[in-house]
Structures are given as C-alpha cells and as structure tokens.
KERO-10726 format. One record per residue (C-alpha): x, y, z; residue number from 0; chain. Coordinates in Angstrom, 2 decimals, decimal comma, padded with zeros to 5 digits, m for minus. Layout:
BEGIN
<r c1="X" c2="Y" c3="Z" num="NUM" chaine="A"/>
...
//
This chain:
BEGIN
<r c1="m023,99" c2="068,88" c3="m038,67" num="0" chaine="A"/>
<r c1="m020,54" c2="068,34" c3="m039,85" num="1" chaine="A"/>
<r c1="m019,09" c2="070,60" c3="m037,16" num="2" chaine="A"/>
<r c1="m020,98" c2="068,65" c3="m034,46" num="3" chaine="A"/>
<r c1="m019,59" c2="065,35" c3="m035,71" num="4" chaine="A"/>
<r c1="m016,13" c2="066,80" c3="m035,81" num="5" chaine="A"/>
<r c1="m016,63" c2="067,97" c3="m032,22" num="6" chaine="A"/>
<r c1="m017,76" c2="064,50" c3="m031,08" num="7" chaine="A"/>
<r c1="m014,92" c2="062,83" c3="m032,90" num="8" chaine="A"/>
<r c1="m012,40" c2="065,08" c3="m031,23" num="9" chaine="A"/>
<r c1="m013,95" c2="064,49" c3="m027,81" num="10" chaine="A"/>
<r c1="m013,92" c2="060,76" c3="m028,36" num="11" chaine="A"/>
<r c1="m010,32" c2="060,87" c3="m029,49" num="12" chaine="A"/>
<r c1="m009,28" c2="062,96" c3="m026,47" num="13" chaine="A"/>
<r c1="m011,05" c2="060,60" c3="m024,05" num="14" chaine="A"/>
<r c1="m009,56" c2="057,57" c3="m025,73" num="15" chaine="A"/>
<r c1="m006,13" c2="059,11" c3="m025,62" num="16" chaine="A"/>
<r c1="m006,57" c2="059,99" c3="m021,95" num="17" chaine="A"/>
<r c1="m007,62" c2="056,46" c3="m020,97" num="18" chaine="A"/>
<r c1="m004,83" c2="055,05" c3="m023,06" num="19" chaine="A"/>
<r c1="m002,35" c2="057,32" c3="m021,32" num="20" chaine="A"/>
<r c1="m003,67" c2="056,30" c3="m017,90" num="21" chaine="A"/>
<r c1="m003,46" c2="052,65" c3="m018,84" num="22" chaine="A"/>
<r c1="000,15" c2="053,04" c3="m019,90" num="23" chaine="A"/>
<r c1="001,09" c2="055,31" c3="m017,02" num="24" chaine="A"/>
<r c1="m000,78" c2="053,48" c3="m014,24" num="25" chaine="A"/>
<r c1="m000,80" c2="049,77" c3="m015,11" num="26" chaine="A"/>
<r c1="m000,78" c2="048,66" c3="m011,47" num="27" chaine="A"/>
<r c1="m003,97" c2="050,65" c3="m010,79" num="28" chaine="A"/>
<r c1="m005,82" c2="049,46" c3="m013,87" num="29" chaine="A"/>
<r c1="m004,75" c2="045,78" c3="m013,78" num="30" chaine="A"/>
<r c1="m004,11" c2="045,14" c3="m010,10" num="31" chaine="A"/>
<r c1="m005,04" c2="041,54" c3="m009,19" num="32" chaine="A"/>
<r c1="m005,75" c2="040,52" c3="m012,78" num="33" chaine="A"/>
<r c1="m004,24" c2="037,28" c3="m014,12" num="34" chaine="A"/>
<r c1="m003,05" c2="038,02" c3="m017,63" num="35" chaine="A"/>
<r c1="m003,40" c2="035,10" c3="m020,00" num="36" chaine="A"/>
<r c1="m005,19" c2="034,44" c3="m023,24" num="37" chaine="A"/>
<r c1="m008,89" c2="033,57" c3="m022,96" num="38" chaine="A"/>
<r c1="m009,42" c2="029,82" c3="m022,85" num="39" chaine="A"/>
<r c1="m005,87" c2="029,05" c3="m021,70" num="40" chaine="A"/>
<r c1="m004,67" c2="028,39" c3="m018,17" num="41" chaine="A"/>
<r c1="m001,66" c2="030,29" c3="m016,84" num="42" chaine="A"/>
<r c1="001,61" c2="028,41" c3="m016,99" num="43" chaine="A"/>
<r c1="002,51" c2="026,45" c3="m013,84" num="44" chaine="A"/>
<r c1="006,20" c2="026,25" c3="m012,96" num="45" chaine="A"/>
<r c1="005,62" c2="022,94" c3="m011,15" num="46" chaine="A"/>
<r c1="005,58" c2="019,72" c3="m013,14" num="47" chaine="A"/>
<r c1="003,30" c2="016,97" c3="m011,73" num="48" chaine="A"/>
<r c1="004,56" c2="013,42" c3="m011,38" num="49" chaine="A"/>
<r c1="003,61" c2="010,80" c3="m013,95" num="50" chaine="A"/>
<r c1="000,77" c2="009,44" c3="m011,81" num="51" chaine="A"/>
<r c1="m000,91" c2="012,83" c3="m011,24" num="52" chaine="A"/>
<r c1="m003,73" c2="013,36" c3="m010,30" num="53" chaine="A"/>
<r c1="m003,26" c2="010,06" c3="m008,46" num="54" chaine="A"/>
<r c1="m001,08" c2="010,33" c3="m005,37" num="55" chaine="A"/>
<r c1="002,55" c2="009,50" c3="m006,08" num="56" chaine="A"/>
<r c1="002,92" c2="005,70" c3="m005,66" num="57" chaine="A"/>
<r c1="006,15" c2="006,22" c3="m003,73" num="58" chaine="A"/>
<r c1="004,24" c2="008,16" c3="m001,07" num="59" chaine="A"/>
<r c1="001,57" c2="005,44" c3="m000,87" num="60" chaine="A"/>
<r c1="004,25" c2="002,77" c3="m000,53" num="61" chaine="A"/>
<r c1="006,03" c2="004,84" c3="002,13" num="62" chaine="A"/>
<r c1="002,99" c2="005,23" c3="004,39" num="63" chaine="A"/>
<r c1="002,00" c2="001,55" c3="004,15" num="64" chaine="A"/>
<r c1="005,59" c2="000,47" c3="004,77" num="65" chaine="A"/>
<r c1="006,04" c2="002,83" c3="007,73" num="66" chaine="A"/>
<r c1="002,75" c2="001,65" c3="009,26" num="67" chaine="A"/>
<r c1="004,51" c2="m001,59" c3="010,16" num="68" chaine="A"/>
<r c1="006,91" c2="000,06" c3="012,60" num="69" chaine="A"/>
<r c1="007,33" c2="003,86" c3="012,50" num="70" chaine="A"/>
<r c1="004,60" c2="006,00" c3="014,09" num="71" chaine="A"/>
<r c1="006,57" c2="009,23" c3="013,69" num="72" chaine="A"/>
<r c1="006,98" c2="008,69" c3="009,95" num="73" chaine="A"/>
<r c1="003,30" c2="007,80" c3="009,58" num="74" chaine="A"/>
<r c1="002,35" c2="011,02" c3="011,37" num="75" chaine="A"/>
<r c1="004,67" c2="013,05" c3="009,16" num="76" chaine="A"/>
<r c1="002,98" c2="011,71" c3="006,03" num="77" chaine="A"/>
<r c1="m000,65" c2="011,51" c3="007,19" num="78" chaine="A"/>
<r c1="m000,83" c2="014,80" c3="009,11" num="79" chaine="A"/>
<r c1="000,01" c2="016,55" c3="005,84" num="80" chaine="A"/>
<r c1="m002,38" c2="014,43" c3="003,77" num="81" chaine="A"/>
<r c1="m005,02" c2="012,72" c3="006,01" num="82" chaine="A"/>
<r c1="m006,45" c2="010,68" c3="003,12" num="83" chaine="A"/>
<r c1="m003,26" c2="008,60" c3="003,28" num="84" chaine="A"/>
<r c1="m004,71" c2="006,98" c3="006,40" num="85" chaine="A"/>
<r c1="m006,72" c2="004,89" c3="003,93" num="86" chaine="A"/>
<r c1="m003,75" c2="004,12" c3="001,65" num="87" chaine="A"/>
<r c1="m003,53" c2="000,64" c3="000,14" num="88" chaine="A"/>
<r c1="m000,55" c2="m000,92" c3="m001,61" num="89" chaine="A"/>
<r c1="m000,16" c2="m004,05" c3="m003,73" num="90" chaine="A"/>
<r c1="003,15" c2="m005,62" c3="m002,79" num="91" chaine="A"/>
<r c1="003,05" c2="m008,19" c3="m005,60" num="92" chaine="A"/>
<r c1="000,80" c2="m010,82" c3="m007,14" num="93" chaine="A"/>
<r c1="m002,37" c2="m009,36" c3="m005,61" num="94" chaine="A"/>
<r c1="m001,00" c2="m009,06" c3="m002,07" num="95" chaine="A"/>
<r c1="m002,98" c2="m005,95" c3="m001,11" num="96" chaine="A"/>
<r c1="m002,26" c2="m004,23" c3="002,19" num="97" chaine="A"/>
<r c1="m003,65" c2="m001,06" c3="003,72" num="98" chaine="A"/>
<r c1="m001,79" c2="001,15" c3="006,15" num="99" chaine="A"/>
<r c1="m004,02" c2="000,02" c3="009,01" num="100" chaine="A"/>
<r c1="m003,69" c2="m003,56" c3="007,78" num="101" chaine="A"/>
<r c1="000,07" c2="m003,25" c3="008,15" num="102" chaine="A"/>
<r c1="m000,23" c2="m001,96" c3="011,72" num="103" chaine="A"/>
<r c1="m002,74" c2="m004,71" c3="012,49" num="104" chaine="A"/>
<r c1="m000,69" c2="m007,74" c3="011,51" num="105" chaine="A"/>
<r c1="002,39" c2="m006,58" c3="013,49" num="106" chaine="A"/>
<r c1="000,51" c2="m005,61" c3="016,65" num="107" chaine="A"/>
<r c1="001,10" c2="m001,85" c3="016,52" num="108" chaine="A"/>
<r c1="m001,93" c2="m000,69" c3="018,45" num="109" chaine="A"/>
<r c1="m000,62" c2="002,88" c3="018,62" num="110" chaine="A"/>
<r c1="m000,33" c2="003,20" c3="014,84" num="111" chaine="A"/>
<r c1="m003,74" c2="001,60" c3="014,29" num="112" chaine="A"/>
<r c1="m005,40" c2="004,02" c3="016,74" num="113" chaine="A"/>
<r c1="m003,71" c2="007,00" c3="015,10" num="114" chaine="A"/>
<r c1="m004,79" c2="005,90" c3="011,61" num="115" chaine="A"/>
<r c1="m008,39" c2="005,36" c3="012,72" num="116" chaine="A"/>
<r c1="m008,42" c2="008,85" c3="014,22" num="117" chaine="A"/>
<r c1="m007,41" c2="010,10" c3="010,77" num="118" chaine="A"/>
<r c1="m010,13" c2="008,19" c3="008,92" num="119" chaine="A"/>
<r c1="m008,67" c2="004,72" c3="008,30" num="120" chaine="A"/>
<r c1="m011,15" c2="001,89" c3="007,73" num="121" chaine="A"/>
<r c1="m010,62" c2="m000,86" c3="010,33" num="122" chaine="A"/>
<r c1="m011,35" c2="m004,45" c3="009,36" num="123" chaine="A"/>
<r c1="m011,99" c2="m007,65" c3="011,28" num="124" chaine="A"/>
<r c1="m008,20" c2="m008,08" c3="011,38" num="125" chaine="A"/>
<r c1="m007,77" c2="m004,71" c3="013,09" num="126" chaine="A"/>
<r c1="m010,42" c2="m005,55" c3="015,68" num="127" chaine="A"/>
<r c1="m008,79" c2="m008,94" c3="016,26" num="128" chaine="A"/>
<r c1="m005,42" c2="m007,32" c3="016,95" num="129" chaine="A"/>
<r c1="m007,08" c2="m004,83" c3="019,32" num="130" chaine="A"/>
<r c1="m008,74" c2="m007,69" c3="021,21" num="131" chaine="A"/>
<r c1="m012,29" c2="m006,54" c3="020,43" num="132" chaine="A"/>
<r c1="m013,82" c2="m009,84" c3="021,51" num="133" chaine="A"/>
<r c1="m017,49" c2="m008,87" c3="021,21" num="134" chaine="A"/>
<r c1="m016,98" c2="m007,23" c3="017,81" num="135" chaine="A"/>
<r c1="m015,08" c2="m010,12" c3="016,24" num="136" chaine="A"/>
<r c1="m017,36" c2="m012,78" c3="017,66" num="137" chaine="A"/>
<r c1="m020,48" c2="m010,96" c3="016,46" num="138" chaine="A"/>
<r c1="m019,00" c2="m010,64" c3="012,96" num="139" chaine="A"/>
<r c1="m018,25" c2="m014,36" c3="012,82" num="140" chaine="A"/>
<r c1="m021,71" c2="m015,26" c3="014,13" num="141" chaine="A"/>
<r c1="m023,29" c2="m012,95" c3="011,58" num="142" chaine="A"/>
<r c1="m021,26" c2="m014,44" c3="008,72" num="143" chaine="A"/>
<r c1="m019,98" c2="m017,91" c3="009,67" num="144" chaine="A"/>
<r c1="m016,77" c2="m018,83" c3="007,90" num="145" chaine="A"/>
<r c1="m015,37" c2="m015,30" c3="007,73" num="146" chaine="A"/>
<r c1="m012,77" c2="m016,42" c3="010,27" num="147" chaine="A"/>
<r c1="m011,09" c2="m018,37" c3="007,45" num="148" chaine="A"/>
<r c1="m010,47" c2="m015,22" c3="005,39" num="149" chaine="A"/>
<r c1="m006,78" c2="m014,42" c3="005,12" num="150" chaine="A"/>
<r c1="m005,27" c2="m011,01" c3="005,73" num="151" chaine="A"/>
<r c1="m002,28" c2="m009,35" c3="004,06" num="152" chaine="A"/>
<r c1="000,64" c2="m011,67" c3="003,26" num="153" chaine="A"/>
<r c1="m001,60" c2="m014,67" c3="003,83" num="154" chaine="A"/>
<r c1="m001,71" c2="m014,05" c3="007,61" num="155" chaine="A"/>
<r c1="m004,66" c2="m015,50" c3="009,49" num="156" chaine="A"/>
<r c1="m007,23" c2="m013,92" c3="011,78" num="157" chaine="A"/>
<r c1="m005,78" c2="m015,89" c3="014,70" num="158" chaine="A"/>
<r c1="m002,34" c2="m014,50" c3="013,94" num="159" chaine="A"/>
<r c1="m003,68" c2="m010,95" c3="014,19" num="160" chaine="A"/>
<r c1="m005,20" c2="m011,69" c3="017,58" num="161" chaine="A"/>
<r c1="m002,02" c2="m013,31" c3="018,85" num="162" chaine="A"/>
<r c1="000,20" c2="m010,35" c3="017,90" num="163" chaine="A"/>
<r c1="m002,21" c2="m008,08" c3="019,76" num="164" chaine="A"/>
<r c1="m000,22" c2="m008,79" c3="022,92" num="165" chaine="A"/>
<r c1="002,88" c2="m007,12" c3="021,47" num="166" chaine="A"/>
<r c1="002,12" c2="m003,88" c3="023,34" num="167" chaine="A"/>
<r c1="000,69" c2="m005,64" c3="026,38" num="168" chaine="A"/>
<r c1="002,46" c2="m003,29" c3="028,80" num="169" chaine="A"/>
<r c1="000,39" c2="m000,40" c3="027,44" num="170" chaine="A"/>
<r c1="m002,91" c2="m002,26" c3="027,68" num="171" chaine="A"/>
<r c1="m005,41" c2="m002,11" c3="030,54" num="172" chaine="A"/>
<r c1="m006,35" c2="m005,24" c3="032,42" num="173" chaine="A"/>
<r c1="m009,73" c2="m005,26" c3="030,66" num="174" chaine="A"/>
<r c1="m008,01" c2="m005,07" c3="027,25" num="175" chaine="A"/>
<r c1="m005,69" c2="m007,93" c3="028,16" num="176" chaine="A"/>
<r c1="m008,58" c2="m010,07" c3="029,37" num="177" chaine="A"/>
<r c1="m010,59" c2="m009,42" c3="026,20" num="178" chaine="A"/>
<r c1="m007,62" c2="m010,27" c3="024,02" num="179" chaine="A"/>
<r c1="m007,09" c2="m013,57" c3="025,82" num="180" chaine="A"/>
<r c1="m010,80" c2="m014,41" c3="025,48" num="181" chaine="A"/>
<r c1="m010,60" c2="m013,69" c3="021,76" num="182" chaine="A"/>
<r c1="m007,50" c2="m015,83" c3="021,20" num="183" chaine="A"/>
<r c1="m009,12" c2="m018,72" c3="023,11" num="184" chaine="A"/>
<r c1="m012,33" c2="m018,34" c3="021,10" num="185" chaine="A"/>
<r c1="m010,53" c2="m018,30" c3="017,73" num="186" chaine="A"/>
<r c1="m008,42" c2="m021,32" c3="018,68" num="187" chaine="A"/>
<r c1="m011,59" c2="m023,17" c3="019,70" num="188" chaine="A"/>
<r c1="m013,12" c2="m022,55" c3="016,26" num="189" chaine="A"/>
<r c1="m010,33" c2="m024,66" c3="014,79" num="190" chaine="A"/>
<r c1="m010,17" c2="m022,92" c3="011,40" num="191" chaine="A"/>
<r c1="m009,17" c2="m019,32" c3="012,19" num="192" chaine="A"/>
<r c1="m005,47" c2="m020,13" c3="011,96" num="193" chaine="A"/>
<r c1="m005,32" c2="m020,17" c3="008,18" num="194" chaine="A"/>
<r c1="m004,19" c2="m022,78" c3="005,70" num="195" chaine="A"/>
<r c1="m001,86" c2="m025,60" c3="006,69" num="196" chaine="A"/>
<r c1="001,23" c2="m025,76" c3="004,49" num="197" chaine="A"/>
<r c1="004,06" c2="m028,25" c3="004,18" num="198" chaine="A"/>
<r c1="007,23" c2="m027,60" c3="006,13" num="199" chaine="A"/>
<r c1="010,55" c2="m026,71" c3="004,53" num="200" chaine="A"/>
<r c1="013,50" c2="m027,32" c3="006,84" num="201" chaine="A"/>
<r c1="016,32" c2="m024,74" c3="007,08" num="202" chaine="A"/>
<r c1="018,62" c2="m027,25" c3="005,40" num="203" chaine="A"/>
<r c1="016,22" c2="m027,79" c3="002,51" num="204" chaine="A"/>
<r c1="015,68" c2="m024,03" c3="002,10" num="205" chaine="A"/>
<r c1="019,32" c2="m023,61" c3="001,14" num="206" chaine="A"/>
<r c1="019,00" c2="m025,24" c3="m002,26" num="207" chaine="A"/>
<r c1="016,29" c2="m022,81" c3="m003,36" num="208" chaine="A"/>
<r c1="018,15" c2="m019,63" c3="m002,36" num="209" chaine="A"/>
<r c1="019,73" c2="m017,43" c3="m005,01" num="210" chaine="A"/>
<r c1="018,98" c2="m015,33" c3="m008,08" num="211" chaine="A"/>
<r c1="016,96" c2="m016,50" c3="m011,07" num="212" chaine="A"/>
<r c1="017,15" c2="m014,73" c3="m014,44" num="213" chaine="A"/>
<r c1="014,60" c2="m014,60" c3="m017,27" num="214" chaine="A"/>
<r c1="016,23" c2="m011,82" c3="m019,33" num="215" chaine="A"/>
<r c1="019,44" c2="m009,91" c3="m019,95" num="216" chaine="A"/>
<r c1="018,45" c2="m006,77" c3="m018,04" num="217" chaine="A"/>
<r c1="019,73" c2="m006,22" c3="m014,49" num="218" chaine="A"/>
<r c1="016,17" c2="m006,36" c3="m013,14" num="219" chaine="A"/>
<r c1="014,98" c2="m009,27" c3="m015,27" num="220" chaine="A"/>
<r c1="014,81" c2="m011,87" c3="m012,57" num="221" chaine="A"/>
<r c1="013,86" c2="m012,96" c3="m009,08" num="222" chaine="A"/>
<r c1="015,61" c2="m013,43" c3="m005,76" num="223" chaine="A"/>
<r c1="014,72" c2="m016,23" c3="m003,38" num="224" chaine="A"/>
<r c1="015,72" c2="m015,50" c3="000,19" num="225" chaine="A"/>
<r c1="014,65" c2="m016,29" c3="003,75" num="226" chaine="A"/>
<r c1="012,47" c2="m013,60" c3="005,31" num="227" chaine="A"/>
<r c1="012,12" c2="m012,43" c3="008,92" num="228" chaine="A"/>
<r c1="009,58" c2="m015,17" c3="009,59" num="229" chaine="A"/>
<r c1="012,16" c2="m017,78" c3="008,53" num="230" chaine="A"/>
<r c1="010,18" c2="m018,63" c3="005,42" num="231" chaine="A"/>
<r c1="011,34" c2="m018,76" c3="001,81" num="232" chaine="A"/>
<r c1="010,45" c2="m015,52" c3="000,06" num="233" chaine="A"/>
<r c1="010,30" c2="m014,52" c3="m003,61" num="234" chaine="A"/>
<r c1="010,94" c2="m010,98" c3="m004,82" num="235" chaine="A"/>
<r c1="012,53" c2="m009,08" c3="m007,68" num="236" chaine="A"/>
<r c1="016,30" c2="m008,91" c3="m007,70" num="237" chaine="A"/>
<r c1="017,25" c2="m006,57" c3="m004,90" num="238" chaine="A"/>
<r c1="013,63" c2="m006,12" c3="m003,80" num="239" chaine="A"/>
<r c1="011,14" c2="m007,08" c3="m001,12" num="240" chaine="A"/>
<r c1="009,99" c2="m010,68" c3="m001,17" num="241" chaine="A"/>
<r c1="006,69" c2="m012,25" c3="m000,26" num="242" chaine="A"/>
<r c1="006,51" c2="m015,59" c3="001,53" num="243" chaine="A"/>
<r c1="006,47" c2="m018,86" c3="m000,38" num="244" chaine="A"/>
<r c1="004,15" c2="m021,43" c3="001,23" num="245" chaine="A"/>
<r c1="004,83" c2="m024,99" c3="000,21" num="246" chaine="A"/>
<r c1="001,85" c2="m026,85" c3="m001,25" num="247" chaine="A"/>
<r c1="003,60" c2="m029,78" c3="m002,92" num="248" chaine="A"/>
<r c1="006,89" c2="m031,24" c3="m004,12" num="249" chaine="A"/>
<r c1="008,96" c2="m028,18" c3="m005,13" num="250" chaine="A"/>
<r c1="005,64" c2="m026,34" c3="m005,46" num="251" chaine="A"/>
<r c1="004,69" c2="m023,15" c3="m003,61" num="252" chaine="A"/>
<r c1="002,03" c2="m020,46" c3="m003,48" num="253" chaine="A"/>
<r c1="002,92" c2="m016,78" c3="m003,11" num="254" chaine="A"/>
<r c1="001,69" c2="m015,26" c3="000,17" num="255" chaine="A"/>
<r c1="m001,39" c2="m017,46" c3="000,00" num="256" chaine="A"/>
<r c1="m002,56" c2="m016,00" c3="m003,35" num="257" chaine="A"/>
<r c1="m004,81" c2="m018,81" c3="m004,69" num="258" chaine="A"/>
<r c1="m004,10" c2="m018,12" c3="m008,38" num="259" chaine="A"/>
<r c1="m000,30" c2="m017,86" c3="m008,19" num="260" chaine="A"/>
<r c1="001,90" c2="m020,97" c3="m008,12" num="261" chaine="A"/>
<r c1="005,71" c2="m021,12" c3="m008,19" num="262" chaine="A"/>
<r c1="007,37" c2="m024,39" c3="m009,13" num="263" chaine="A"/>
<r c1="011,06" c2="m025,27" c3="m009,10" num="264" chaine="A"/>
<r c1="012,75" c2="m027,60" c3="m011,56" num="265" chaine="A"/>
<r c1="015,14" c2="m029,82" c3="m009,62" num="266" chaine="A"/>
<r c1="017,65" c2="m032,30" c3="m010,99" num="267" chaine="A"/>
<r c1="018,92" c2="m034,61" c3="m008,32" num="268" chaine="A"/>
<r c1="019,32" c2="m032,20" c3="m005,45" num="269" chaine="A"/>
<r c1="020,17" c2="m029,15" c3="m007,56" num="270" chaine="A"/>
<r c1="017,59" c2="m026,47" c3="m008,42" num="271" chaine="A"/>
<r c1="017,86" c2="m025,44" c3="m012,10" num="272" chaine="A"/>
<r c1="015,01" c2="m022,94" c3="m012,54" num="273" chaine="A"/>
<r c1="011,73" c2="m021,64" c3="m011,22" num="274" chaine="A"/>
<r c1="008,49" c2="m020,98" c3="m013,06" num="275" chaine="A"/>
<r c1="005,85" c2="m018,48" c3="m012,01" num="276" chaine="A"/>
<r c1="002,36" c2="m019,52" c3="m013,04" num="277" chaine="A"/>
<r c1="000,06" c2="m016,48" c3="m013,04" num="278" chaine="A"/>
<r c1="m003,40" c2="m016,26" c3="m014,67" num="279" chaine="A"/>
<r c1="m002,01" c2="m013,76" c3="m017,19" num="280" chaine="A"/>
<r c1="001,36" c2="m015,36" c3="m017,98" num="281" chaine="A"/>
<r c1="003,83" c2="m018,12" c3="m017,24" num="282" chaine="A"/>
<r c1="007,48" c2="m017,15" c3="m016,96" num="283" chaine="A"/>
<r c1="010,52" c2="m019,34" c3="m016,34" num="284" chaine="A"/>
<r c1="013,78" c2="m018,04" c3="m014,85" num="285" chaine="A"/>
<r c1="017,03" c2="m020,01" c3="m014,74" num="286" chaine="A"/>
<r c1="019,03" c2="m020,16" c3="m011,53" num="287" chaine="A"/>
<r c1="022,06" c2="m017,88" c3="m011,88" num="288" chaine="A"/>
<r c1="023,89" c2="m018,74" c3="m008,68" num="289" chaine="A"/>
//
C-alpha cells in the first residue's frame, strides 16, 4: 500500500512538473488571448476621461451647437463621428437653451437643419417655420392656440424663424417659396407671433451702457456689455459671448427674453455706475470699470 502511494505521488509530481515546465516554456500557447489582471479588478486604461465623463465633453456640445449656426462642414465632422450630437443642446446663459437644430433654424440654414434631421435631430415648430412648412405650423397652432407666442432660442419669435427661411431662397423650389410666403402672411395675420414688444434703445443711448463691470478681483469676475450683430445691447462674461438685453423699463432689461432674469443699471445723471443682475437664485452687483 505504501509502495502504491509512493508510485502515485511520483506520478503526480512528474505530471505537475511537466505542466509547470510547459507553462514556463510556452506561455504564449497556454495564455494566448487571456487578459491578466486580478479577479474583481479592471485592467488599467492608459486613457484618462475628461471631468464630465461619462457625459459628452461640454466643449464638444458647445462646438456642435455653435457650428450649427453657420458651418455645415464642421457640423458634419462632429456629427458623423458621433450621430447623437445631432440632438445636442447647450445653455448659453441664464436658461437660454439652444439645440443644434434650433441654431440652424433661427439663422435660416436649411441645409444644416436637413442634415441634422437625417442624423436624428428633433425638429420643433421653429424648425418647421423656417422650412416654410405651412400646413404643419398652422395645424400645430390650431391644435394648441397660443403656441405661436412661444419664444425660441435667444428670445426669437416664431415669425422671425419663418422670415429667415428665405435666406437660402435660391436653393428652394417654387412650391417651397410659395409655402414660406403663405406661412409668413399667416403668422403676421395672427398678430402675436412676432414675440414681445420691447422699448427701443437708440445707438447714442447704447453708448453709455457699454464697457466692463466688475464684481470681484479675479480677471473673470465681471461682465461685458457690448452691441451684438443684431445691433442690440448684449451682456456676457468678460471676453465672452453675450446674450441680448431687451429693454423693459427705465434702465431695466431682460436677458434674451428670460422671464425670471432682470438686469438693472444704476445711473447718476447720464453716467452709468453699476449693473445688477437679478436672478431667482442670487442678486449680484458689478461696478462699471471703464
């Protein structure tokens, strides 16, 4: 009995030694295709995700919405690689939300809007207005009366979107041009599709509001008031994009039509001393620096 056990032990030892030798001598055969890491732990990744991961990098979202205003090639470059960006939405500031297709819609870029829809973008009544979809827009208004008063990105009206639809008129068919004209006439006839009516600010009066306003010692602790491409006063961070200021009273403005945001200016004589942003979450005053 003892001899048999000794025999088995020797056989076991020889087999173990043989497999051990093969494992040492032929590692690529034994372990080919095997990921070597400790159980319960993922292998190390050499790539470091951005701070927003697994959300898409905000800079990419901003880039596709920004490019959707004017650059079809850039939009294609971004969206072809990541089609879900066709539905990207960006908050410029103070609740001014804008989607990629919303950007194309309010500047009359039919080509960009069509491309984004092909990639899965969600068109809105503003998109259909820009495209001159007379039957669609009219049926939506008849189904839900008053929707024509809803404002789009940057406080732009439904009528505005229809009017800019003629921007690419040379590339439209005669039927498309006729439908667009019918839609503009219809919206004008409604009388309330043109958005809110704000007080005028003359170019001369605008001058006194322009400049930088500081609320802290940091280089970015402040606002800039400038005139935008639409010849309106605009408020933004120092060195940054500004949203339109619509005048609603004496030295009193709303930001891009946002109903809960009010900007007031303190004026002594004819000189502006400061501005105050009234937001539901805070009130902040910045002194005029120049």
